[in-house]
C-alpha positions in Angstrom: 87.8 -99.7 -185.7 88.5 -103.4 -186.2 87.9 -106.4 -184.0 88.3 -105.8 -180.3 88.1 -102.1 -180.8 84.4 -102.4 -181.7 83.4 -101.5 -178.1 84.9 -98.0 -178.5 81.7 -97.2 -180.3 79.8 -97.9 -177.1 81.2 -94.9 -175.3 79.0 -91.7 -175.5 82.1 -89.4 -175.3 83.2 -90.5 -178.8 79.8 -89.5 -180.4 81.1 -86.0 -180.8 83.6 -87.1 -183.4 81.8 -87.2 -186.8 84.6 -89.0 -188.5 84.4 -91.9 -186.0 82.0 -93.7 -188.3 81.9 -97.4 -187.6 83.6 -100.8 -187.4 85.2 -102.5 -190.4 85.2 -106.3 -190.5 85.2 -109.0 -188.0 87.5 -110.8 -185.5 91.3 -110.4 -185.4 92.1 -113.5 -187.4 90.4 -112.2 -190.5 92.6 -109.1 -190.8 94.8 -110.5 -193.7 91.7 -110.4 -196.0 90.0 -107.4 -194.4 93.1 -105.1 -194.2 93.6 -105.6 -197.9 90.1 -104.4 -198.8 90.2 -101.7 -196.2 92.9 -99.9 -198.3 93.8 -97.3 -195.7 96.3 -97.1 -192.8 95.9 -99.3 -189.7 97.1 -98.4 -186.2 97.7 -101.3 -183.8 97.4 -100.2 -180.2 97.1 -103.7 -178.8 97.2 -107.3 -179.9 96.6 -109.3 -182.1 98.8 -108.7 -185.1 98.8 -111.3 -187.8 102.0 -111.1 -189.9 101.1 -109.3 -193.1 101.9 -111.3 -196.2 102.0 -108.4 -198.6 104.5 -105.5 -198.5 101.8 -103.1 -199.6 99.8 -103.9 -196.4 102.8 -103.8 -194.2 103.5 -100.3 -195.3 100.0 -99.3 -194.2 100.5 -100.8 -190.7 101.5 -98.6 -187.8 102.0 -99.6 -184.2 102.2 -97.9 -180.8 102.5 -98.7 -177.1 103.3 -102.3 -176.4 102.7 -103.5 -180.0 105.2 -103.6 -182.8 106.2 -105.6 -185.9 109.3 -105.7 -188.1 108.9 -103.4 -191.1 106.0 -101.4 -189.6 106.3 -97.8 -188.4 106.2 -97.5 -184.6 105.0 -94.3 -183.1 106.6 -93.4 -179.8 105.6 -90.8 -177.2 107.6 -87.5 -177.1 109.2 -86.1 -174.0 105.8 -84.7 -172.9 103.9 -88.0 -173.4 102.3 -87.0 -176.7 102.1 -89.0 -179.9 102.3 -87.6 -183.4 99.9 -89.4 -185.7 100.3 -87.0 -188.6 102.1 -89.6 -190.8 99.0 -91.8 -190.5 96.7 -89.0 -191.4 98.7 -87.9 -194.4 98.9 -91.5 -195.7 95.1 -91.8 -195.3 94.6 -88.8 -197.6 96.4 -90.6 -200.4 94.6 -94.0 -200.0 91.5 -95.1 -201.9 88.4 -95.5 -199.7 87.6 -98.9 -198.1 85.8 -101.4 -200.2 82.4 -102.1 -198.6 82.1 -105.6 -197.2 78.9 -105.4 -195.2 76.2 -103.0 -193.9 74.2 -102.9 -190.7 74.2 -101.9 -187.0 75.2 -103.6 -183.8 73.7 -102.9 -180.4 76.3 -103.0 -177.5 77.6 -101.2 -174.5 76.1 -103.5 -171.8 78.7 -103.3 -169.2 77.6 -103.7 -165.6 76.4 -100.2 -164.9 74.1 -100.2 -168.0 72.8 -103.6 -167.1 72.2 -102.5 -163.5 70.1 -99.6 -164.9 68.0 -102.3 -166.6 67.9 -104.5 -163.5 64.2 -104.1 -162.7 63.3 -104.9 -166.3 65.6 -107.9 -166.4 64.5 -109.3 -163.0 60.8 -109.0 -164.0 61.6 -110.8 -167.2 63.2 -113.7 -165.3 60.4 -113.9 -162.7 57.7 -113.9 -165.4 59.5 -116.6 -167.4 60.1 -114.3 -170.4 63.8 -115.0 -169.9 64.6 -118.6 -169.0 68.4 -118.5 -168.8 71.4 -116.4 -169.5 74.3 -117.9 -171.4 77.7 -116.4 -170.8 79.5 -116.9 -174.2 82.4 -114.6 -173.6 86.0 -115.3 -174.7 88.1 -115.5 -177.9 87.5 -116.3 -181.5 89.9 -118.1 -183.8 90.2 -119.4 -187.3 89.5 -123.1 -186.5 86.3 -124.4 -188.2 85.3 -126.0 -184.9 84.5 -122.5 -183.6 81.5 -122.4 -185.9 79.9 -124.3 -183.0 79.2 -121.0 -181.3 77.4 -119.5 -184.3 75.2 -122.6 -184.5 74.6 -122.7 -180.7 73.5 -119.0 -180.7 71.3 -119.6 -183.7 69.5 -122.6 -182.2 69.2 -121.2 -178.7 65.5 -120.8 -177.9 64.1 -117.3 -178.0 63.6 -117.1 -174.3 67.3 -117.1 -173.6 69.8 -114.2 -173.5 73.5 -114.3 -174.4 76.0 -112.3 -172.2 79.3 -111.8 -174.1 82.6 -110.0 -174.1 85.7 -110.4 -176.2 86.0 -111.2 -179.8 84.0 -114.4 -179.3 81.0 -112.2 -180.1 81.9 -112.1 -183.8 80.5 -115.6 -184.1 77.0 -114.4 -183.5 76.7 -110.6 -182.9 75.5 -110.1 -186.5 72.8 -112.7 -186.3 69.2 -111.3 -186.1 68.4 -112.8 -182.7 65.9 -110.1 -181.7 65.0 -109.0 -178.2 62.9 -110.0 -175.2 60.6 -107.2 -174.2 63.1 -104.7 -175.4 66.1 -106.4 -173.9 68.5 -107.5 -176.7 69.2 -111.2 -176.8 72.9 -110.5 -177.1 74.2 -108.2 -174.3 77.8 -107.2 -175.2 79.8 -105.9 -172.3 82.8 -105.1 -174.5 86.4 -106.4 -174.7 88.0 -109.4 -173.0 88.8 -107.5 -169.9 85.2 -106.4 -169.7 84.4 -109.9 -168.6 84.7 -108.3 -165.2 81.3 -106.7 -165.9 79.8 -110.1 -166.5 81.0 -111.3 -163.1 79.6 -108.2 -161.5 76.3 -108.7 -163.2 76.1 -112.3 -161.9 76.9 -111.1 -158.4 74.3 -108.4 -158.6 71.6 -110.9 -159.7 72.7 -113.2 -156.9 72.1 -110.3 -154.5 68.7 -109.3 -156.0 67.3 -112.8 -155.9 68.6 -113.4 -152.4 70.6 -116.5 -153.3 73.3 -118.1 -151.2 75.2 -119.7 -154.1 76.1 -118.1 -157.4 75.4 -121.4 -159.0 71.7 -121.2 -158.2 71.4 -118.4 -160.8 69.8 -119.2 -164.2 73.2 -118.7 -165.8 75.1 -121.1 -168.1 78.8 -120.7 -168.9 79.7 -121.7 -172.4 83.0 -120.0 -172.9 85.4 -120.1 -175.9 89.0 -119.7 -175.1 92.1 -119.1 -177.2 94.9 -117.8 -175.0 96.0 -116.4 -171.7 93.4 -113.7 -171.2 90.5 -116.2 -171.5 92.3 -118.4 -169.0 92.6 -115.5 -166.5 88.8 -115.0 -166.9 88.3 -118.7 -166.1 90.4 -118.4 -163.0 88.4 -115.4 -161.8 85.1 -117.4 -162.3 86.6 -120.3 -160.3 87.6 -117.9 -157.6 83.9 -116.8 -157.4 82.9 -120.4 -157.0 81.3 -120.8 -160.4 80.9 -124.5 -161.4 80.0 -126.5 -164.4 81.7 -124.2 -166.9 81.9 -125.5 -170.4 85.1 -124.6 -172.4 85.7 -125.0 -176.1 86.4 -125.8 -178.7 88.7 -128.0 -176.5 90.1 -127.9 -173.0 93.5 -126.1 -172.8 96.3 -128.5 -173.8 98.8 -126.9 -171.4 96.9 -128.2 -168.3 98.8 -130.9 -166.5 96.8 -134.1 -165.8 96.6 -133.3 -162.1 95.3 -129.8 -162.6 92.8 -131.0 -165.3 91.6 -133.6 -162.8 91.0 -131.0 -160.1 89.1 -128.7 -162.5 86.9 -131.5 -163.7 86.2 -133.1 -160.4 86.0 -130.0 -158.1 84.5 -127.5 -160.5 82.7 -129.7 -163.1 84.5 -128.2 -166.1 83.7 -129.9 -169.4 84.5 -129.4 -173.1 81.8 -128.8 -175.7 79.8 -131.5 -177.4 77.5 -131.1 -180.3 75.1 -128.2 -180.3 72.2 -130.5 -179.9 73.8 -132.4 -177.0 74.7 -129.2 -175.2 71.3 -127.6 -175.6 69.7 -130.8 -174.2 72.1 -130.7 -171.3 71.6 -127.0 -170.5 67.9 -126.7 -171.2 66.5 -130.2 -171.3 65.0 -129.4 -174.7 
């Protein structure tokens, strides 16, 4: 898998496939370099396609479903709704193996049901002070250097804090050695962008367990990176739930009209990121 397909490895049903071996590379925007060293065929089932610069790579790209790109083979369903991937398989047999670019393992699969199963352990860690705060750092990654902020923020976050994530924003810190708190990983990855739904359910469950009236009373900080529409939809869902003081970065969406931006800032306390040191001071008073 590549990029947003990493969470496919979190599903137990796929463990029976011995050839489903791992994830190659990082976030979507690094595909130009990583597809070249991968050497084999690539099947796009969803966004994001970066236009290939080399014809050799274009010939190895296949698309299906809603995706497509000029010059790339598109695989359609037959009359019975089945898809024939034999062309991809035959091409793979002729390609050299991928060039190794890294080694390691990643722990994931912390959608709401898995976190609910750990609820007693998590609640005890919060009540004992072992976990001080949760930081929701879900959203999107991109090629701008300013997104290195999220790597630095995760690296400098004190060891008694846990990151809740979903979407390709995770690639800024999911390979850091951040350890765990009493067996609870310090990065709890719910999955893809749409799995931000799980993060909302986790917050609501914690609100219920702690008997709080307001979701904003939870020890949760929202430091979200956005790139496009999906992340904005997640933002709207959080606003609907009444979440306030969300921090967005690297900048506030440029398409917001002045009036809408004013409402979001004044009514919901939305802000943009500062420096890592400034934001840690604001969130933790440290």
